[in-house]
N, CA, C and O atoms as CSV, one atom per row, in Angstrom:
chain,resi,resn,atom,element,x,y,z
A,1,MET,N,N,0.821,-1.219,0.033
A,1,MET,CA,C,-0.006,0.015,0.085
A,1,MET,C,C,0.848,1.260,0.065
A,1,MET,O,O,1.912,1.268,0.684
A,2,ARG,N,N,0.449,2.272,-0.591
A,2,ARG,CA,C,1.201,3.481,-0.672
A,2,ARG,C,C,0.703,4.792,0.218
A,2,ARG,O,O,-0.472,5.124,0.373
A,3,CYS,N,N,1.632,5.325,0.655
A,3,CYS,CA,C,1.154,6.740,1.378
A,3,CYS,C,C,0.468,7.849,0.530
A,3,CYS,O,O,0.946,8.316,-0.504
A,4,HIS,N,N,-0.540,8.158,1.016
A,4,HIS,CA,C,-1.448,9.028,0.254
A,4,HIS,C,C,-0.723,10.436,0.190
A,4,HIS,O,O,-0.975,11.153,-0.779
A,5,VAL,N,N,0.083,10.839,1.077
A,5,VAL,CA,C,0.677,12.003,1.161
A,5,VAL,C,C,2.035,12.226,0.062
A,5,VAL,O,O,2.205,13.189,-0.685
A,6,CYS,N,N,2.869,11.091,0.216
A,6,CYS,CA,C,4.050,11.209,-0.395
A,6,CYS,C,C,4.425,9.964,-1.469
A,6,CYS,O,O,5.394,9.949,-2.229
A,7,GLY,N,N,3.508,9.042,-1.340
A,7,GLY,CA,C,3.540,7.999,-2.337
A,7,GLY,C,C,4.395,6.784,-2.111
A,7,GLY,O,O,4.317,5.770,-2.806
A,8,GLU,N,N,5.265,6.955,-1.035
A,8,GLU,CA,C,6.214,6.015,-0.494
A,8,GLU,C,C,5.396,4.710,0.049
A,8,GLU,O,O,4.201,4.787,0.334
A,9,THR,N,N,6.109,3.570,0.158
A,9,THR,CA,C,5.347,2.341,0.736
A,9,THR,C,C,5.161,2.602,2.319
A,9,THR,O,O,5.989,3.210,2.998
A,10,LEU,N,N,4.039,2.094,2.775
A,10,LEU,CA,C,3.405,1.978,3.988
A,10,LEU,C,C,3.979,0.528,4.484
A,10,LEU,O,O,3.871,-0.471,3.772
A,11,GLU,N,N,4.608,0.508,5.788
A,11,GLU,CA,C,4.922,-0.766,6.243
A,11,GLU,C,C,4.425,-1.039,7.687
A,11,GLU,O,O,4.421,-0.071,8.448
A,12,PRO,N,N,4.026,-2.184,8.134
A,12,PRO,CA,C,3.442,-2.441,9.252
A,12,PRO,C,C,4.359,-2.135,10.566
A,12,PRO,O,O,5.482,-2.627,10.676
A,13,VAL,N,N,3.862,-1.393,11.423
A,13,VAL,CA,C,4.733,-1.226,12.732
A,13,VAL,C,C,3.615,-1.366,13.796
A,13,VAL,O,O,2.411,-1.356,13.540
A,14,VAL,N,N,4.214,-1.509,15.117
A,14,VAL,CA,C,3.456,-1.337,16.347
A,14,VAL,C,C,3.841,-0.196,17.036
A,14,VAL,O,O,5.030,0.043,17.251
A,15,THR,N,N,2.914,0.550,17.411
A,15,THR,CA,C,3.236,2.002,18.037
A,15,THR,C,C,2.277,2.281,19.072
A,15,THR,O,O,1.269,1.581,19.168
A,16,ASP,N,N,2.529,3.381,19.971
A,16,ASP,CA,C,1.479,3.871,20.875
A,16,ASP,C,C,0.957,5.270,20.369
A,16,ASP,O,O,1.776,6.156,20.124
A,17,LEU,N,N,-0.242,5.457,20.229
A,17,LEU,CA,C,-0.864,6.611,19.750
A,17,LEU,C,C,-1.847,7.218,20.781
A,17,LEU,O,O,-2.565,6.449,21.420
A,18,PRO,N,N,-1.919,8.559,20.978
A,18,PRO,CA,C,-2.832,9.241,21.874
A,18,PRO,C,C,-4.148,9.602,20.886
A,18,PRO,O,O,-4.061,9.909,19.697
A,19,PHE,N,N,-5.322,9.496,21.631
A,19,PHE,CA,C,-6.540,9.960,21.161
A,19,PHE,C,C,-7.240,10.796,22.079
A,19,PHE,O,O,-7.553,10.435,23.214
A,20,LYS,N,N,-7.496,11.963,21.566
A,20,LYS,CA,C,-8.260,13.070,22.630
A,20,LYS,C,C,-9.731,12.766,22.441
A,20,LYS,O,O,-10.289,12.736,21.344
A,21,LEU,N,N,-10.325,12.536,23.651
A,21,LEU,CA,C,-11.782,12.242,23.917
A,21,LEU,C,C,-12.590,13.476,24.097
A,21,LEU,O,O,-13.747,13.548,23.682
A,22,SER,N,N,-11.966,14.478,24.736
A,22,SER,CA,C,-12.583,15.715,25.155
A,22,SER,C,C,-11.564,16.769,25.307
A,22,SER,O,O,-10.428,16.575,24.874
A,23,GLN,N,N,-11.874,17.824,25.867
A,23,GLN,CA,C,-10.925,18.851,26.167
A,23,GLN,C,C,-9.957,18.657,27.150
A,23,GLN,O,O,-8.925,19.326,27.194
A,24,ARG,N,N,-10.274,17.662,28.039
A,24,ARG,CA,C,-9.406,17.417,29.147
A,24,ARG,C,C,-9.136,15.884,29.247
A,24,ARG,O,O,-8.613,15.470,30.281
A,25,SER,N,N,-9.448,15.034,28.274
A,25,SER,CA,C,-9.280,13.671,28.353
A,25,SER,C,C,-8.644,13.028,27.223
A,25,SER,O,O,-9.114,13.077,26.086
A,26,ILE,N,N,-7.420,12.338,27.576
A,26,ILE,CA,C,-6.715,11.698,26.645
A,26,ILE,C,C,-6.429,10.291,26.740
A,26,ILE,O,O,-5.971,9.992,27.843
A,27,VAL,N,N,-6.560,9.280,25.894
A,27,VAL,CA,C,-6.390,8.000,25.934
A,27,VAL,C,C,-5.059,7.585,25.108
A,27,VAL,O,O,-4.978,7.931,23.930
A,28,VAL,N,N,-4.131,6.928,25.651
A,28,VAL,CA,C,-3.143,6.459,24.852
A,28,VAL,C,C,-3.324,4.946,24.715
A,28,VAL,O,O,-3.466,4.236,25.711
A,29,ILE,N,N,-3.315,4.432,23.389
A,29,ILE,CA,C,-3.325,3.093,23.103
A,29,ILE,C,C,-2.079,2.707,22.787
A,29,ILE,O,O,-1.432,3.243,21.888
A,30,ARG,N,N,-1.585,1.586,23.630
A,30,ARG,CA,C,-0.378,0.987,23.479
A,30,ARG,C,C,-0.248,-0.225,22.486
A,30,ARG,O,O,-1.246,-0.930,22.337
A,31,ASP,N,N,0.820,-0.502,21.843
A,31,ASP,CA,C,1.001,-1.582,21.035
A,31,ASP,C,C,-0.047,-1.655,19.841
A,31,ASP,O,O,-0.563,-2.728,19.529
A,32,LEU,N,N,-0.340,-0.451,19.181
A,32,LEU,CA,C,-1.429,-0.446,18.256
A,32,LEU,C,C,-0.686,-0.783,16.940
A,32,LEU,O,O,0.403,-0.270,16.686
A,33,PRO,N,N,-1.263,-1.606,16.158
A,33,PRO,CA,C,-0.787,-2.023,14.831
A,33,PRO,C,C,-1.245,-0.907,13.773
A,33,PRO,O,O,-2.424,-0.640,13.538
A,34,VAL,N,N,-0.220,-0.342,13.217
A,34,VAL,CA,C,-0.489,0.732,12.046
A,34,VAL,C,C,0.214,0.424,10.817
A,34,VAL,O,O,1.016,-0.510,10.796
A,35,LEU,N,N,-0.036,1.187,9.708
A,35,LEU,CA,C,0.845,1.104,8.614
A,35,LEU,C,C,1.438,2.492,8.674
A,35,LEU,O,O,0.767,3.523,8.628
A,36,GLN,N,N,2.769,2.431,8.783
A,36,GLN,CA,C,3.622,3.788,8.731
A,36,GLN,C,C,4.333,3.865,7.539
A,36,GLN,O,O,4.875,2.932,6.946
A,37,CYS,N,N,4.289,5.224,7.179
A,37,CYS,CA,C,5.036,5.579,5.852
A,37,CYS,C,C,6.584,5.498,6.206
A,37,CYS,O,O,6.980,5.773,7.338
A,38,ARG,N,N,7.398,5.128,5.233
A,38,ARG,CA,C,8.749,5.070,5.441
A,38,ARG,C,C,9.453,6.319,5.302
A,38,ARG,O,O,10.581,6.397,5.789
A,39,SER,N,N,8.847,7.502,4.587
A,39,SER,CA,C,9.477,8.684,4.379
A,39,SER,C,C,8.813,9.858,5.031
A,39,SER,O,O,9.459,10.898,5.158
A,40,CYS,N,N,7.609,9.782,5.443
A,40,CYS,CA,C,7.055,10.892,6.243
A,40,CYS,C,C,6.160,10.379,7.366
A,40,CYS,O,O,5.879,9.184,7.460
A,41,PRO,N,N,5.696,11.350,8.257
A,41,PRO,CA,C,5.057,10.907,9.432
A,41,PRO,C,C,3.739,10.352,9.354
A,41,PRO,O,O,3.116,9.996,10.354
A,42,GLU,N,N,3.295,10.269,8.155
A,42,GLU,CA,C,1.828,9.607,7.981
A,42,GLU,C,C,1.723,8.161,8.391
A,42,GLU,O,O,2.703,7.418,8.373
A,43,TYR,N,N,0.375,7.727,8.806
A,43,TYR,CA,C,0.177,6.489,9.162
A,43,TYR,C,C,-1.186,6.186,8.769
A,43,TYR,O,O,-1.947,7.086,8.414
A,44,LEU,N,N,-1.562,4.873,8.816
A,44,LEU,CA,C,-2.808,4.492,8.552
A,44,LEU,C,C,-3.351,3.452,9.374
A,44,LEU,O,O,-2.622,2.497,9.640
A,45,LEU,N,N,-4.582,3.494,9.841
A,45,LEU,CA,C,-5.116,2.378,10.571
A,45,LEU,C,C,-6.188,1.472,9.655
A,45,LEU,O,O,-7.146,1.985,9.077
A,46,GLU,N,N,-5.898,0.151,9.618
A,46,GLU,CA,C,-6.696,-0.580,8.918
A,46,GLU,C,C,-8.109,-0.569,9.576
A,46,GLU,O,O,-8.279,-0.371,10.778
A,47,ASP,N,N,-9.095,-0.798,8.688
A,47,ASP,CA,C,-10.445,-0.785,9.142
A,47,ASP,C,C,-10.833,-1.721,10.525
A,47,ASP,O,O,-11.639,-1.337,11.372
A,48,SER,N,N,-10.165,-2.907,10.579
A,48,SER,CA,C,-10.482,-3.639,11.527
A,48,SER,C,C,-9.827,-3.107,12.858
A,48,SER,O,O,-10.409,-3.146,13.943
A,49,VAL,N,N,-8.625,-2.633,12.677
A,49,VAL,CA,C,-8.043,-1.871,13.855
A,49,VAL,C,C,-8.839,-0.647,14.270
A,49,VAL,O,O,-9.104,-0.407,15.448
A,50,MET,N,N,-9.222,0.144,13.213
A,50,MET,CA,C,-10.094,1.414,13.748
A,50,MET,C,C,-11.295,1.009,14.460
A,50,MET,O,O,-11.727,1.640,15.425
A,51,ASN,N,N,-11.908,-0.177,13.929
A,51,ASN,CA,C,-13.239,-0.549,14.688
A,51,ASN,C,C,-12.935,-0.910,16.141
A,51,ASN,O,O,-13.697,-0.528,17.029
A,52,ARG,N,N,-11.912,-1.589,16.396
A,52,ARG,CA,C,-11.383,-1.975,17.731
A,52,ARG,C,C,-11.091,-0.655,18.446
A,52,ARG,O,O,-11.567,-0.522,19.574
A,53,VAL,N,N,-10.404,0.280,17.948
A,53,VAL,CA,C,-9.973,1.566,18.546
A,53,VAL,C,C,-11.324,2.224,19.052
A,53,VAL,O,O,-11.410,2.618,20.215
A,54,GLU,N,N,-12.318,2.330,18.210
A,54,GLU,CA,C,-13.632,3.199,18.452
A,54,GLU,C,C,-14.310,2.355,19.668
A,54,GLU,O,O,-14.943,2.945,20.543
A,55,GLU,N,N,-14.140,0.917,19.676
A,55,GLU,CA,C,-14.771,0.259,20.846
A,55,GLU,C,C,-14.168,0.648,22.182
A,55,GLU,O,O,-14.837,0.920,23.179
A,56,ILE,N,N,-12.895,0.652,22.116
A,56,ILE,CA,C,-11.965,1.073,23.271
A,56,ILE,C,C,-12.356,2.499,23.672
A,56,ILE,O,O,-12.678,2.701,24.843
A,57,LEU,N,N,-12.352,3.480,22.806
A,57,LEU,CA,C,-12.699,4.813,23.026
A,57,LEU,C,C,-14.096,5.019,23.684
A,57,LEU,O,O,-14.279,5.857,24.566
A,58,GLU,N,N,-15.051,4.217,23.208
A,58,GLU,CA,C,-16.376,4.373,23.686
A,58,GLU,C,C,-16.646,3.791,24.969
A,58,GLU,O,O,-17.679,4.081,25.572
A,59,ALA,N,N,-15.748,2.947,25.459
A,59,ALA,CA,C,-15.771,2.338,26.804
A,59,ALA,C,C,-15.021,3.157,27.810
A,59,ALA,O,O,-14.989,2.794,28.986
A,60,MET,N,N,-14.440,4.205,27.419
A,60,MET,CA,C,-13.636,5.179,28.341
A,60,MET,C,C,-14.431,6.040,29.057
A,60,MET,O,O,-15.515,6.361,28.570
A,61,ASP,N,N,-14.070,6.502,30.192
A,61,ASP,CA,C,-14.757,7.450,30.907
A,61,ASP,C,C,-14.277,8.828,30.660
A,61,ASP,O,O,-13.120,9.061,31.010
A,62,GLU,N,N,-14.910,9.708,30.161
A,62,GLU,CA,C,-14.372,10.940,29.564
A,62,GLU,C,C,-13.883,11.884,30.724
A,62,GLU,O,O,-13.139,12.828,30.457
A,63,GLU,N,N,-14.292,11.636,31.996
A,63,GLU,CA,C,-14.035,12.320,33.113
A,63,GLU,C,C,-12.472,12.153,33.427
A,63,GLU,O,O,-11.812,13.078,33.901
A,64,THR,N,N,-11.965,10.965,33.139
A,64,THR,CA,C,-10.407,10.582,33.297
A,64,THR,C,C,-9.609,11.424,32.648
A,64,THR,O,O,-9.918,11.625,31.474
A,65,GLU,N,N,-8.559,12.046,33.113
A,65,GLU,CA,C,-7.789,12.949,32.263
A,65,GLU,C,C,-6.868,12.228,31.441
A,65,GLU,O,O,-6.624,12.719,30.338
A,66,LEU,N,N,-6.262,11.068,31.792
A,66,LEU,CA,C,-5.222,10.371,31.046
A,66,LEU,C,C,-5.645,8.875,31.513
A,66,LEU,O,O,-5.857,8.482,32.660
A,67,GLU,N,N,-5.703,8.176,30.326
A,67,GLU,CA,C,-5.749,6.628,30.463
A,67,GLU,C,C,-4.829,6.086,29.483
A,67,GLU,O,O,-4.702,6.631,28.386
A,68,VAL,N,N,-4.210,5.093,29.792
A,68,VAL,CA,C,-3.377,4.333,28.917
A,68,VAL,C,C,-3.820,2.799,28.924
A,68,VAL,O,O,-3.810,2.118,29.950
A,69,VAL,N,N,-4.185,2.360,27.754
A,69,VAL,CA,C,-4.640,1.001,27.562
A,69,VAL,C,C,-3.939,0.396,26.582
A,69,VAL,O,O,-3.371,1.053,25.709
A,70,LYS,N,N,-3.908,-1.027,26.635
A,70,LYS,CA,C,-3.152,-1.872,25.620
A,70,LYS,C,C,-4.196,-2.373,24.663
A,70,LYS,O,O,-5.267,-2.879,24.996
A,71,PHE,N,N,-3.714,-2.153,23.284
A,71,PHE,CA,C,-4.652,-2.551,22.294
A,71,PHE,C,C,-4.551,-4.152,22.385
A,71,PHE,O,O,-3.533,-4.793,22.647
A,72,ALA,N,N,-5.827,-4.652,22.113
A,72,ALA,CA,C,-6.135,-6.184,22.156
A,72,ALA,C,C,-7.180,-6.425,21.053
A,72,ALA,O,O,-8.348,-6.046,21.141
A,73,ALA,N,N,-6.655,-7.093,20.004
A,73,ALA,CA,C,-7.652,-7.240,18.879
A,73,ALA,C,C,-8.742,-8.247,19.278
A,73,ALA,O,O,-9.655,-8.510,18.497
């Protein structure tokens, strides 16, 4: 698959990404499988991964300022 920004190849990597739920609430998902561009900072989440991320985020309490959770498919 190619990067939509620079056209370089995307490669599968595992990383940690933050997601902002509200003005004061951030969830960091650890060990998240993404497709990362070799040349620029762009990344892509596959549909199945994004579906699971949405489930994780929906289950979070927006009152918590910072939550760190491990991705589990």
